[in-house]
N, CA, C and O atoms as a Tripos MOL2 file, in Angstrom:
@<TRIPOS>MOLECULE
protein
  252   251    63     0     0
PROTEIN
NO_CHARGES

@<TRIPOS>ATOM
      1 N          66.1160  -42.1560   12.5370 N.3       1 UNK1
      2 CA         66.8750  -41.1500   13.2480 C.3       1 UNK1
      3 C          66.9340  -39.8890   12.3930 C.2       1 UNK1
      4 O          67.0130  -39.9710   11.1670 O.2       1 UNK1
      5 N          66.8960  -38.7440   13.0240 N.am      2 UNK2
      6 CA         66.9350  -37.4970   12.2990 C.3       2 UNK2
      7 C          65.5650  -36.9140   12.0120 C.2       2 UNK2
      8 O          65.4510  -35.7450   11.6440 O.2       2 UNK2
      9 N          64.5170  -37.7240   12.1790 N.am      3 UNK3
     10 CA         63.1710  -37.2190   11.9690 C.3       3 UNK3
     11 C          62.4830  -37.0510   13.3060 C.2       3 UNK3
     12 O          62.8160  -37.7210   14.2840 O.2       3 UNK3
     13 N          61.5200  -36.1500   13.3340 N.am      4 UNK4
     14 CA         60.7230  -35.9120   14.5210 C.3       4 UNK4
     15 C          59.3150  -36.4270   14.2580 C.2       4 UNK4
     16 O          58.5800  -35.7990   13.4960 O.2       4 UNK4
     17 N          58.9090  -37.5410   14.8540 N.am      5 UNK5
     18 CA         57.5490  -38.0250   14.6360 C.3       5 UNK5
     19 C          56.5380  -37.2340   15.4590 C.2       5 UNK5
     20 O          56.8480  -36.7570   16.5510 O.2       5 UNK5
     21 N          55.3450  -37.1030   14.9330 N.am      6 UNK6
     22 CA         54.2320  -36.4720   15.6330 C.3       6 UNK6
     23 C          53.2290  -37.5660   15.9720 C.2       6 UNK6
     24 O          52.5490  -38.0860   15.0870 O.2       6 UNK6
     25 N          53.1370  -37.9110   17.2360 N.am      7 UNK7
     26 CA         52.3260  -39.0300   17.6940 C.3       7 UNK7
     27 C          50.9730  -38.5220   18.1790 C.2       7 UNK7
     28 O          50.9280  -37.6610   19.0590 O.2       7 UNK7
     29 N          49.8670  -39.0300   17.6310 N.am      8 UNK8
     30 CA         48.5460  -38.5980   18.1030 C.3       8 UNK8
     31 C          48.3490  -38.9520   19.5760 C.2       8 UNK8
     32 O          48.7080  -40.0470   20.0090 O.2       8 UNK8
     33 N          47.7850  -38.0330   20.3320 N.am      9 UNK9
     34 CA         47.4910  -38.2650   21.7430 C.3       9 UNK9
     35 C          46.0360  -38.6930   21.8700 C.2       9 UNK9
     36 O          45.1560  -37.8870   22.1730 O.2       9 UNK9
     37 N          45.8050  -39.9750   21.6320 N.am     10 UNK10
     38 CA         44.4620  -40.5520   21.7000 C.3      10 UNK10
     39 C          44.5240  -41.8460   22.5010 C.2      10 UNK10
     40 O          45.5770  -42.4740   22.6110 O.2      10 UNK10
     41 N          43.4010  -42.2270   23.0490 N.am     11 UNK11
     42 CA         43.3450  -43.4950   23.7640 C.3      11 UNK11
     43 C          43.2300  -44.6250   22.7610 C.2      11 UNK11
     44 O          42.7590  -44.4200   21.6420 O.2      11 UNK11
     45 N          43.6460  -45.7840   23.1410 N.am     12 UNK12
     46 CA         43.5430  -46.9260   22.2410 C.3      12 UNK12
     47 C          44.6540  -47.9120   22.4630 C.2      12 UNK12
     48 O          45.3320  -47.8950   23.4910 O.2      12 UNK12
     49 N          44.8340  -48.7770   21.4820 N.am     13 UNK13
     50 CA         45.7750  -49.8820   21.6020 C.3      13 UNK13
     51 C          47.1800  -49.5790   21.1040 C.2      13 UNK13
     52 O          47.9630  -50.5120   20.9300 O.2      13 UNK13
     53 N          47.5220  -48.3720   20.8750 N.am     14 UNK14
     54 CA         48.8760  -48.0760   20.4300 C.3      14 UNK14
     55 C          48.8970  -47.0630   19.3190 C.2      14 UNK14
     56 O          47.8790  -46.4370   19.0240 O.2      14 UNK14
     57 N          50.0670  -46.8900   18.6850 N.am     15 UNK15
     58 CA         50.2240  -45.8950   17.6170 C.3      15 UNK15
     59 C          49.2620  -46.1380   16.4630 C.2      15 UNK15
     60 O          48.9120  -47.2770   16.1540 O.2      15 UNK15
     61 N          48.8510  -45.0690   15.8460 N.am     16 UNK16
     62 CA         47.9430  -45.1250   14.6980 C.3      16 UNK16
     63 C          48.5770  -44.3690   13.5370 C.2      16 UNK16
     64 O          49.5360  -43.6190   13.7210 O.2      16 UNK16
     65 N          48.0410  -44.5700   12.3590 N.am     17 UNK17
     66 CA         48.5090  -43.8280   11.1910 C.3      17 UNK17
     67 C          48.2420  -42.3350   11.3900 C.2      17 UNK17
     68 O          47.3050  -41.9540   12.0910 O.2      17 UNK17
     69 N          49.0590  -41.5070   10.7780 N.am     18 UNK18
     70 CA         48.9570  -40.0650   11.0120 C.3      18 UNK18
     71 C          47.6350  -39.4780   10.5430 C.2      18 UNK18
     72 O          47.1980  -38.4590   11.0780 O.2      18 UNK18
     73 N          46.9780  -40.0990    9.5460 N.am     19 UNK19
     74 CA         45.7360  -39.5440    9.0210 C.3      19 UNK19
     75 C          44.5290  -39.8690    9.9120 C.2      19 UNK19
     76 O          43.4590  -39.2860    9.7350 O.2      19 UNK19
     77 N          44.6900  -40.7940   10.8650 N.am     20 UNK20
     78 CA         43.5960  -41.1410   11.7740 C.3      20 UNK20
     79 C          43.4870  -40.0500   12.8340 C.2      20 UNK20
     80 O          44.4930  -39.6420   13.4140 O.2      20 UNK20
     81 N          42.2880  -39.5860   13.0830 N.am     21 UNK21
     82 CA         42.0430  -38.5180   14.0670 C.3      21 UNK21
     83 C          42.8620  -37.2580   13.7690 C.2      21 UNK21
     84 O          43.6670  -36.8510   14.6060 O.2      21 UNK21
     85 N          42.6820  -36.6340   12.6110 N.am     22 UNK22
     86 CA         43.5040  -35.4740   12.2550 C.3      22 UNK22
     87 C          43.3300  -34.2880   13.1980 C.2      22 UNK22
     88 O          44.2030  -33.4210   13.2540 O.2      22 UNK22
     89 N          42.2370  -34.2270   13.9330 N.am     23 UNK23
     90 CA         42.0270  -33.1160   14.8600 C.3      23 UNK23
     91 C          42.5750  -33.3950   16.2530 C.2      23 UNK23
     92 O          42.5190  -32.5190   17.1170 O.2      23 UNK23
     93 N          43.1040  -34.5980   16.4930 N.am     24 UNK24
     94 CA         43.6690  -34.9350   17.8020 C.3      24 UNK24
     95 C          44.9940  -34.2100   18.0040 C.2      24 UNK24
     96 O          45.7460  -34.0200   17.0480 O.2      24 UNK24
     97 N          45.2850  -33.8060   19.2220 N.am     25 UNK25
     98 CA         46.5850  -33.1740   19.4980 C.3      25 UNK25
     99 C          47.7220  -34.1610   19.2470 C.2      25 UNK25
    100 O          47.5280  -35.3750   19.3030 O.2      25 UNK25
    101 N          48.9020  -33.6270   18.9730 N.am     26 UNK26
    102 CA         50.0820  -34.4370   18.6640 C.3      26 UNK26
    103 C          51.2180  -34.1120   19.6220 C.2      26 UNK26
    104 O          51.4540  -32.9510   19.9550 O.2      26 UNK26
    105 N          51.9160  -35.1520   20.0610 N.am     27 UNK27
    106 CA         53.1690  -34.9860   20.7870 C.3      27 UNK27
    107 C          54.2840  -35.1610   19.7680 C.2      27 UNK27
    108 O          54.3360  -36.1740   19.0710 O.2      27 UNK27
    109 N          55.1580  -34.2010   19.6790 N.am     28 UNK28
    110 CA         56.2970  -34.2840   18.7720 C.3      28 UNK28
    111 C          57.4750  -34.8060   19.5790 C.2      28 UNK28
    112 O          57.8240  -34.2470   20.6190 O.2      28 UNK28
    113 N          58.0870  -35.8860   19.0890 N.am     29 UNK29
    114 CA         59.1510  -36.5510   19.8260 C.3      29 UNK29
    115 C          60.4740  -36.4410   19.0840 C.2      29 UNK29
    116 O          60.5150  -36.2240   17.8730 O.2      29 UNK29
    117 N          61.5660  -36.5980   19.8500 N.am     30 UNK30
    118 CA         62.9120  -36.5700   19.2750 C.3      30 UNK30
    119 C          63.7040  -37.7370   19.8560 C.2      30 UNK30
    120 O          63.6370  -37.9990   21.0560 O.2      30 UNK30
    121 N          64.4490  -38.4310   19.0110 N.am     31 UNK31
    122 CA         65.2830  -39.5340   19.4550 C.3      31 UNK31
    123 C          66.5800  -38.9640   20.0150 C.2      31 UNK31
    124 O          67.2890  -38.2360   19.3210 O.2      31 UNK31
    125 N          66.8950  -39.2940   21.2730 N.am     32 UNK32
    126 CA         68.1050  -38.7480   21.8920 C.3      32 UNK32
    127 C          69.2860  -39.7170   21.8280 C.2      32 UNK32
    128 O          70.3170  -39.4910   22.4620 O.2      32 UNK32
    129 N          69.1300  -40.7900   21.0650 N.am     33 UNK33
    130 CA         70.1810  -41.7900   20.9600 C.3      33 UNK33
    131 C          69.8960  -43.0200   21.8030 C.2      33 UNK33
    132 O          70.5110  -44.0710   21.6200 O.2      33 UNK33
    133 N          68.9510  -42.8770   22.7330 N.am     34 UNK34
    134 CA         68.6030  -43.9940   23.6100 C.3      34 UNK34
    135 C          67.0990  -44.2240   23.6760 C.2      34 UNK34
    136 O          66.6470  -45.3650   23.7640 O.2      34 UNK34
    137 N          66.3320  -43.1560   23.6340 N.am     35 UNK35
    138 CA         64.8760  -43.2700   23.7110 C.3      35 UNK35
    139 C          64.2270  -42.0260   23.1260 C.2      35 UNK35
    140 O          64.8680  -40.9900   22.9480 O.2      35 UNK35
    141 N          62.9210  -42.1590   22.8290 N.am     36 UNK36
    142 CA         62.1600  -41.0200   22.3150 C.3      36 UNK36
    143 C          61.8100  -40.1160   23.4870 C.2      36 UNK36
    144 O          61.3360  -40.5920   24.5190 O.2      36 UNK36
    145 N          62.0410  -38.8050   23.3330 N.am     37 UNK37
    146 CA         61.7200  -37.8600   24.3900 C.3      37 UNK37
    147 C          60.8250  -36.7570   23.8320 C.2      37 UNK37
    148 O          60.8560  -36.4810   22.6330 O.2      37 UNK37
    149 N          60.0270  -36.1240   24.6950 N.am     38 UNK38
    150 CA         59.1620  -35.0310   24.2300 C.3      38 UNK38
    151 C          59.9970  -33.8820   23.6550 C.2      38 UNK38
    152 O          61.0360  -33.5110   24.2030 O.2      38 UNK38
    153 N          59.5280  -33.3420   22.5630 N.am     39 UNK39
    154 CA         60.2270  -32.2400   21.9020 C.3      39 UNK39
    155 C          59.2990  -31.0450   21.6820 C.2      39 UNK39
    156 O          59.7510  -29.9010   21.6390 O.2      39 UNK39
    157 N          58.0010  -31.3170   21.5440 N.am     40 UNK40
    158 CA         57.0450  -30.2470   21.2990 C.3      40 UNK40
    159 C          55.6270  -30.7760   21.3050 C.2      40 UNK40
    160 O          55.3830  -31.9510   21.5770 O.2      40 UNK40
    161 N          54.7120  -29.9010   21.0040 N.am     41 UNK41
    162 CA         53.2920  -30.2290   21.0240 C.3      41 UNK41
    163 C          52.6090  -29.4790   19.8850 C.2      41 UNK41
    164 O          52.9620  -28.3420   19.5720 O.2      41 UNK41
    165 N          51.6260  -30.1340   19.2720 N.am     42 UNK42
    166 CA         50.8230  -29.4940   18.2260 C.3      42 UNK42
    167 C          49.3490  -29.7610   18.5240 C.2      42 UNK42
    168 O          48.9970  -30.8280   19.0260 O.2      42 UNK42
    169 N          48.5060  -28.8080   18.2190 N.am     43 UNK43
    170 CA         47.0770  -28.9200   18.5080 C.3      43 UNK43
    171 C          46.3750  -29.9460   17.6260 C.2      43 UNK43
    172 O          45.3670  -30.5280   18.0270 O.2      43 UNK43
    173 N          46.9170  -30.1720   16.4060 N.am     44 UNK44
    174 CA         46.2960  -31.1350   15.4810 C.3      44 UNK44
    175 C          47.3160  -31.5170   14.4020 C.2      44 UNK44
    176 O          48.4570  -31.0560   14.4260 O.2      44 UNK44
    177 N          46.8980  -32.3530   13.4690 N.am     45 UNK45
    178 CA         47.7990  -32.8350   12.4200 C.3      45 UNK45
    179 C          48.3130  -31.6980   11.5410 C.2      45 UNK45
    180 O          49.4920  -31.6780   11.1880 O.2      45 UNK45
    181 N          47.4540  -30.7650   11.1880 N.am     46 UNK46
    182 CA         47.8820  -29.6550   10.3210 C.3      46 UNK46
    183 C          48.9750  -28.8260   10.9940 C.2      46 UNK46
    184 O          49.9590  -28.4630   10.3490 O.2      46 UNK46
    185 N          48.8150  -28.5270   12.2640 N.am     47 UNK47
    186 CA         49.8340  -27.7570   12.9770 C.3      47 UNK47
    187 C          51.1250  -28.5660   13.1050 C.2      47 UNK47
    188 O          52.2160  -28.0110   12.9780 O.2      47 UNK47
    189 N          51.0100  -29.8680   13.3550 N.am     48 UNK48
    190 CA         52.1980  -30.7200   13.4470 C.3      48 UNK48
    191 C          52.9760  -30.6940   12.1360 C.2      48 UNK48
    192 O          54.2050  -30.6180   12.1420 O.2      48 UNK48
    193 N          52.2660  -30.7550   11.0210 N.am     49 UNK49
    194 CA         52.9470  -30.7120    9.7110 C.3      49 UNK49
    195 C          53.6360  -29.3750    9.4950 C.2      49 UNK49
    196 O          54.7310  -29.3350    8.9340 O.2      49 UNK49
    197 N          53.0180  -28.2710    9.9310 N.am     50 UNK50
    198 CA         53.6630  -26.9530    9.8000 C.3      50 UNK50
    199 C          54.9340  -26.8750   10.6400 C.2      50 UNK50
    200 O          55.9130  -26.2510   10.2330 O.2      50 UNK50
    201 N          54.9180  -27.5090   11.8130 N.am     51 UNK51
    202 CA         56.0970  -27.5100   12.6790 C.3      51 UNK51
    203 C          57.1940  -28.3980   12.0980 C.2      51 UNK51
    204 O          58.3600  -28.0050   12.0550 O.2      51 UNK51
    205 N          56.8170  -29.5920   11.6530 N.am     52 UNK52
    206 CA         57.7990  -30.5540   11.1760 C.3      52 UNK52
    207 C          58.3470  -30.2370    9.7920 C.2      52 UNK52
    208 O          59.4920  -30.5710    9.4840 O.2      52 UNK52
    209 N          57.5420  -29.5990    8.9620 N.am     53 UNK53
    210 CA         57.9400  -29.2810    7.5870 C.3      53 UNK53
    211 C          57.6870  -27.8020    7.2920 C.2      53 UNK53
    212 O          56.8290  -27.4780    6.4720 O.2      53 UNK53
    213 N          58.4240  -26.8990    7.9510 N.am     54 UNK54
    214 CA         58.1330  -25.4630    7.8280 C.3      54 UNK54
    215 C          58.3080  -24.9050    6.4150 C.2      54 UNK54
    216 O          57.6780  -23.9060    6.0680 O.2      54 UNK54
    217 N          59.1420  -25.5260    5.6070 N.am     55 UNK55
    218 CA         59.4010  -25.0050    4.2570 C.3      55 UNK55
    219 C          58.5080  -25.6320    3.1930 C.2      55 UNK55
    220 O          58.5690  -25.2200    2.0350 O.2      55 UNK55
    221 N          57.6960  -26.5960    3.5420 N.am     56 UNK56
    222 CA         56.8620  -27.2920    2.5600 C.3      56 UNK56
    223 C          55.8600  -26.3420    1.9040 C.2      56 UNK56
    224 O          55.6630  -26.3980    0.6900 O.2      56 UNK56
    225 N          55.2380  -25.4870    2.6750 N.am     57 UNK57
    226 CA         54.2910  -24.5250    2.1210 C.3      57 UNK57
    227 C          54.9590  -23.4920    1.2400 C.2      57 UNK57
    228 O          54.3950  -23.0710    0.2300 O.2      57 UNK57
    229 N          56.1650  -23.0800    1.6200 N.am     58 UNK58
    230 CA         56.9080  -22.1030    0.8350 C.3      58 UNK58
    231 C          57.2710  -22.6750   -0.5170 C.2      58 UNK58
    232 O          57.1460  -21.9850   -1.5290 O.2      58 UNK58
    233 N          57.7180  -23.9190   -0.5610 N.am     59 UNK59
    234 CA         58.0740  -24.5380   -1.8280 C.3      59 UNK59
    235 C          56.8660  -24.7470   -2.7270 C.2      59 UNK59
    236 O          56.9530  -24.5940   -3.9460 O.2      59 UNK59
    237 N          55.7490  -25.0960   -2.1240 N.am     60 UNK60
    238 CA         54.5290  -25.3270   -2.9230 C.3      60 UNK60
    239 C          53.9950  -24.0270   -3.4990 C.2      60 UNK60
    240 O          53.3770  -24.0340   -4.5640 O.2      60 UNK60
    241 N          54.2240  -22.8950   -2.8060 N.am     61 UNK61
    242 CA         53.6900  -21.6140   -3.2500 C.3      61 UNK61
    243 C          54.6580  -20.8180   -4.1190 C.2      61 UNK61
    244 O          54.2600  -19.8360   -4.7450 O.2      61 UNK61
    245 N          55.9070  -21.2250   -4.1650 N.am     62 UNK62
    246 CA         56.8690  -20.4800   -4.9780 C.3      62 UNK62
    247 C          56.7860  -20.9450   -6.4270 C.2      62 UNK62
    248 O          56.3940  -22.0760   -6.7110 O.2      62 UNK62
    249 N          57.1550  -20.0700   -7.3140 N.am     63 UNK63
    250 CA         57.1730  -20.5420   -8.6880 C.3      63 UNK63
    251 C          56.8250  -19.5730   -9.6580 C.2      63 UNK63
    252 O          56.8100  -19.8720  -10.8520 O.2      63 UNK63
@<TRIPOS>BOND
     1     1     2 1
     2     2     3 1
     3     3     4 2
     4     3     5 am
     5     5     6 1
     6     6     7 1
     7     7     8 2
     8     7     9 am
     9     9    10 1
    10    10    11 1
    11    11    12 2
    12    11    13 am
    13    13    14 1
    14    14    15 1
    15    15    16 2
    16    15    17 am
    17    17    18 1
    18    18    19 1
    19    19    20 2
    20    19    21 am
    21    21    22 1
    22    22    23 1
    23    23    24 2
    24    23    25 am
    25    25    26 1
    26    26    27 1
    27    27    28 2
    28    27    29 am
    29    29    30 1
    30    30    31 1
    31    31    32 2
    32    31    33 am
    33    33    34 1
    34    34    35 1
    35    35    36 2
    36    35    37 am
    37    37    38 1
    38    38    39 1
    39    39    40 2
    40    39    41 am
    41    41    42 1
    42    42    43 1
    43    43    44 2
    44    43    45 am
    45    45    46 1
    46    46    47 1
    47    47    48 2
    48    47    49 am
    49    49    50 1
    50    50    51 1
    51    51    52 2
    52    51    53 am
    53    53    54 1
    54    54    55 1
    55    55    56 2
    56    55    57 am
    57    57    58 1
    58    58    59 1
    59    59    60 2
    60    59    61 am
    61    61    62 1
    62    62    63 1
    63    63    64 2
    64    63    65 am
    65    65    66 1
    66    66    67 1
    67    67    68 2
    68    67    69 am
    69    69    70 1
    70    70    71 1
    71    71    72 2
    72    71    73 am
    73    73    74 1
    74    74    75 1
    75    75    76 2
    76    75    77 am
    77    77    78 1
    78    78    79 1
    79    79    80 2
    80    79    81 am
    81    81    82 1
    82    82    83 1
    83    83    84 2
    84    83    85 am
    85    85    86 1
    86    86    87 1
    87    87    88 2
    88    87    89 am
    89    89    90 1
    90    90    91 1
    91    91    92 2
    92    91    93 am
    93    93    94 1
    94    94    95 1
    95    95    96 2
    96    95    97 am
    97    97    98 1
    98    98    99 1
    99    99   100 2
   100    99   101 am
   101   101   102 1
   102   102   103 1
   103   103   104 2
   104   103   105 am
   105   105   106 1
   106   106   107 1
   107   107   108 2
   108   107   109 am
   109   109   110 1
   110   110   111 1
   111   111   112 2
   112   111   113 am
   113   113   114 1
   114   114   115 1
   115   115   116 2
   116   115   117 am
   117   117   118 1
   118   118   119 1
   119   119   120 2
   120   119   121 am
   121   121   122 1
   122   122   123 1
   123   123   124 2
   124   123   125 am
   125   125   126 1
   126   126   127 1
   127   127   128 2
   128   127   129 am
   129   129   130 1
   130   130   131 1
   131   131   132 2
   132   131   133 am
   133   133   134 1
   134   134   135 1
   135   135   136 2
   136   135   137 am
   137   137   138 1
   138   138   139 1
   139   139   140 2
   140   139   141 am
   141   141   142 1
   142   142   143 1
   143   143   144 2
   144   143   145 am
   145   145   146 1
   146   146   147 1
   147   147   148 2
   148   147   149 am
   149   149   150 1
   150   150   151 1
   151   151   152 2
   152   151   153 am
   153   153   154 1
   154   154   155 1
   155   155   156 2
   156   155   157 am
   157   157   158 1
   158   158   159 1
   159   159   160 2
   160   159   161 am
   161   161   162 1
   162   162   163 1
   163   163   164 2
   164   163   165 am
   165   165   166 1
   166   166   167 1
   167   167   168 2
   168   167   169 am
   169   169   170 1
   170   170   171 1
   171   171   172 2
   172   171   173 am
   173   173   174 1
   174   174   175 1
   175   175   176 2
   176   175   177 am
   177   177   178 1
   178   178   179 1
   179   179   180 2
   180   179   181 am
   181   181   182 1
   182   182   183 1
   183   183   184 2
   184   183   185 am
   185   185   186 1
   186   186   187 1
   187   187   188 2
   188   187   189 am
   189   189   190 1
   190   190   191 1
   191   191   192 2
   192   191   193 am
   193   193   194 1
   194   194   195 1
   195   195   196 2
   196   195   197 am
   197   197   198 1
   198   198   199 1
   199   199   200 2
   200   199   201 am
   201   201   202 1
   202   202   203 1
   203   203   204 2
   204   203   205 am
   205   205   206 1
   206   206   207 1
   207   207   208 2
   208   207   209 am
   209   209   210 1
   210   210   211 1
   211   211   212 2
   212   211   213 am
   213   213   214 1
   214   214   215 1
   215   215   216 2
   216   215   217 am
   217   217   218 1
   218   218   219 1
   219   219   220 2
   220   219   221 am
   221   221   222 1
   222   222   223 1
   223   223   224 2
   224   223   225 am
   225   225   226 1
   226   226   227 1
   227   227   228 2
   228   227   229 am
   229   229   230 1
   230   230   231 1
   231   231   232 2
   232   231   233 am
   233   233   234 1
   234   234   235 1
   235   235   236 2
   236   235   237 am
   237   237   238 1
   238   238   239 1
   239   239   240 2
   240   239   241 am
   241   241   242 1
   242   242   243 1
   243   243   244 2
   244   243   245 am
   245   245   246 1
   246   246   247 1
   247   247   248 2
   248   247   249 am
   249   249   250 1
   250   250   251 1
   251   251   252 2
@<TRIPOS>SUBSTRUCTURE
     1 UNK1         2 RESIDUE 1 A UNK
     2 UNK2         6 RESIDUE 1 A UNK
     3 UNK3        10 RESIDUE 1 A UNK
     4 UNK4        14 RESIDUE 1 A UNK
     5 UNK5        18 RESIDUE 1 A UNK
     6 UNK6        22 RESIDUE 1 A UNK
     7 UNK7        26 RESIDUE 1 A UNK
     8 UNK8        30 RESIDUE 1 A UNK
     9 UNK9        34 RESIDUE 1 A UNK
    10 UNK10       38 RESIDUE 1 A UNK
    11 UNK11       42 RESIDUE 1 A UNK
    12 UNK12       46 RESIDUE 1 A UNK
    13 UNK13       50 RESIDUE 1 A UNK
    14 UNK14       54 RESIDUE 1 A UNK
    15 UNK15       58 RESIDUE 1 A UNK
    16 UNK16       62 RESIDUE 1 A UNK
    17 UNK17       66 RESIDUE 1 A UNK
    18 UNK18       70 RESIDUE 1 A UNK
    19 UNK19       74 RESIDUE 1 A UNK
    20 UNK20       78 RESIDUE 1 A UNK
    21 UNK21       82 RESIDUE 1 A UNK
    22 UNK22       86 RESIDUE 1 A UNK
    23 UNK23       90 RESIDUE 1 A UNK
    24 UNK24       94 RESIDUE 1 A UNK
    25 UNK25       98 RESIDUE 1 A UNK
    26 UNK26      102 RESIDUE 1 A UNK
    27 UNK27      106 RESIDUE 1 A UNK
    28 UNK28      110 RESIDUE 1 A UNK
    29 UNK29      114 RESIDUE 1 A UNK
    30 UNK30      118 RESIDUE 1 A UNK
    31 UNK31      122 RESIDUE 1 A UNK
    32 UNK32      126 RESIDUE 1 A UNK
    33 UNK33      130 RESIDUE 1 A UNK
    34 UNK34      134 RESIDUE 1 A UNK
    35 UNK35      138 RESIDUE 1 A UNK
    36 UNK36      142 RESIDUE 1 A UNK
    37 UNK37      146 RESIDUE 1 A UNK
    38 UNK38      150 RESIDUE 1 A UNK
    39 UNK39      154 RESIDUE 1 A UNK
    40 UNK40      158 RESIDUE 1 A UNK
    41 UNK41      162 RESIDUE 1 A UNK
    42 UNK42      166 RESIDUE 1 A UNK
    43 UNK43      170 RESIDUE 1 A UNK
    44 UNK44      174 RESIDUE 1 A UNK
    45 UNK45      178 RESIDUE 1 A UNK
    46 UNK46      182 RESIDUE 1 A UNK
    47 UNK47      186 RESIDUE 1 A UNK
    48 UNK48      190 RESIDUE 1 A UNK
    49 UNK49      194 RESIDUE 1 A UNK
    50 UNK50      198 RESIDUE 1 A UNK
    51 UNK51      202 RESIDUE 1 A UNK
    52 UNK52      206 RESIDUE 1 A UNK
    53 UNK53      210 RESIDUE 1 A UNK
    54 UNK54      214 RESIDUE 1 A UNK
    55 UNK55      218 RESIDUE 1 A UNK
    56 UNK56      222 RESIDUE 1 A UNK
    57 UNK57      226 RESIDUE 1 A UNK
    58 UNK58      230 RESIDUE 1 A UNK
    59 UNK59      234 RESIDUE 1 A UNK
    60 UNK60      238 RESIDUE 1 A UNK
    61 UNK61      242 RESIDUE 1 A UNK
    62 UNK62      246 RESIDUE 1 A UNK
    63 UNK63      250 RESIDUE 1 A UNK
């Protein structure tokens, strides 16, 4: 709870690790207390990471 997962939108037998199909689009979900609901969309893994962790690049580049 409190995290927003980015789920790859690919065909197959279920959820996969985030590093599989890094160019596949991602559905960003949010837990509403009862079920996961759509929260956003990302074109690929890199964009999903920028959405989910907006300050990560700033911290890595500061110093």
